[in-house]
C-alpha positions in Angstrom: 22.6 -36.0 -49.1 20.4 -34.8 -52.0 17.2 -36.0 -50.3 18.1 -34.2 -47.1 18.5 -30.9 -48.9 15.2 -31.4 -50.7 13.5 -32.3 -47.4 15.0 -29.2 -45.7 14.0 -26.8 -48.5 10.5 -28.3 -48.6 10.1 -27.9 -44.9 11.2 -24.3 -45.0 8.8 -23.6 -47.9 5.9 -24.9 -45.9 7.0 -23.1 -42.7 7.2 -19.8 -44.7 3.8 -20.6 -46.3 5.2 -20.0 -49.8 3.6 -23.1 -51.2 -0.1 -23.3 -52.1 -2.3 -26.3 -51.7 -1.4 -27.5 -55.2 2.3 -27.7 -54.1 3.5 -24.9 -56.4 6.8 -24.3 -54.5 8.1 -20.8 -54.0 5.1 -19.2 -55.6 5.1 -15.6 -54.4 1.8 -13.8 -54.9 2.4 -10.1 -54.5 -0.4 -9.3 -57.0 -3.0 -8.9 -54.2 -0.6 -6.7 -52.2 0.1 -4.6 -55.3 -3.6 -4.2 -56.1 -4.3 -3.2 -52.5 -1.5 -0.6 -52.8 -2.9 0.8 -56.0 -6.5 0.8 -54.7 -5.5 2.5 -51.5 -3.5 5.1 -53.3 -6.3 5.9 -55.7 -9.0 6.1 -52.9 -7.0 7.7 -50.1 -5.5 10.4 -52.2 -8.7 10.7 -54.3 -6.6 10.4 -57.5 -9.7 9.3 -59.4 -10.9 13.0 -59.2 -8.0 14.1 -61.3 -9.0 14.4 -64.9 -5.5 13.7 -66.1 -4.9 10.5 -64.2 -3.4 7.8 -66.3 -2.1 4.3 -66.1 1.4 5.5 -66.5 1.1 8.0 -63.6 -0.2 5.3 -61.3 2.5 2.9 -62.4 5.2 5.5 -61.6 3.7 6.0 -58.1 3.8 2.3 -57.3 7.1 1.7 -59.0 5.9 -0.9 -61.6 5.6 -1.0 -65.3 2.4 0.1 -67.0 1.9 -3.5 -68.2 2.2 -4.9 -64.7 -0.1 -2.3 -63.2 -2.7 -2.9 -66.0 -2.4 -6.7 -65.5 -3.0 -6.4 -61.8 -6.0 -4.1 -62.1 -7.5 -6.3 -64.8 -6.9 -9.4 -62.7 -8.1 -8.1 -59.3 -10.7 -5.5 -60.2 -12.0 -7.6 -63.1 -12.1 -4.4 -65.3 -9.7 -2.3 -67.3 -8.0 0.8 -65.9 -10.6 3.3 -67.3 -13.5 1.4 -65.9 -11.7 1.0 -62.6 -11.2 4.8 -62.3 -14.7 5.5 -63.6 -16.3 3.3 -61.0 -14.9 5.5 -58.3 -15.9 8.7 -60.2 -19.4 7.5 -60.7 -19.7 6.6 -56.9 -18.6 10.1 -56.1 -21.0 11.6 -58.7 -23.9 9.6 -57.2 -23.2 11.0 -53.8 -23.2 14.5 -55.2 -26.3 13.9 -57.2 -28.1 12.7 -54.1 -26.9 15.5 -51.9 -29.6 18.2 -51.5 -26.8 20.8 -51.3 -25.9 20.1 -54.9 -29.4 20.3 -56.4 -28.6 23.6 -58.0 -25.4 22.3 -59.7 -25.7 21.1 -63.2 -24.9 17.6 -64.1 -22.0 18.8 -66.2 -20.6 20.6 -63.2 -20.7 17.4 -61.2 -19.2 15.5 -64.1 -16.2 17.8 -64.2 -15.9 17.9 -60.4 -15.5 14.1 -60.3 -12.8 14.0 -63.0 -14.5 13.6 -66.3 -13.3 15.7 -69.3 -16.6 15.7 -71.1 -20.3 15.4 -70.3 -20.7 12.7 -73.0 -18.0 10.4 -71.5 -19.6 11.0 -68.0 -23.1 10.1 -69.4 -21.7 7.0 -71.1 -19.8 5.8 -68.1 -22.7 6.5 -65.7 -25.2 4.6 -67.9 -22.7 1.7 -68.3 -22.3 1.3 -64.6 -25.7 2.3 -63.3 -28.0 1.4 -66.2 -29.6 4.9 -66.2 -28.6 8.4 -67.1 -27.4 10.9 -64.4 -30.4 13.1 -64.9 -32.9 10.2 -64.4 -30.9 9.0 -61.4 -31.0 12.5 -59.9 -34.7 12.9 -60.5 -35.6 9.5 -59.0 -33.3 9.8 -56.0 -34.1 13.3 -54.8 -37.3 13.3 -52.8 
């Protein structure tokens, strides 16, 4: 009888695709789904532009602990929360720096527009991600 129950549970596990190739039965990987939910929330609502965005505020929005949210971002984005948010901010800043309509805006104006609280943190994050300063990037990109 015991063998029949084990066989039945194993069959159901394979049918429901809750086992991986290594045979780890009933492994449930919601991490990727949670990361996609976090990423979609941050991108679609442009939460990265808010200067007061925090790990705890994102955690509350997705209904998870700050530890779990941080773990998921670290695992799937391969970077910590601040770098994750700053990546989106820098991408937005690069678009603004390239846009001819924004050529009269100062770099500090663009930095504050994309969610940074200080010019120095913007410059540091920009250089870390792009390997150059925002002013050099702007000068080299605008023709």
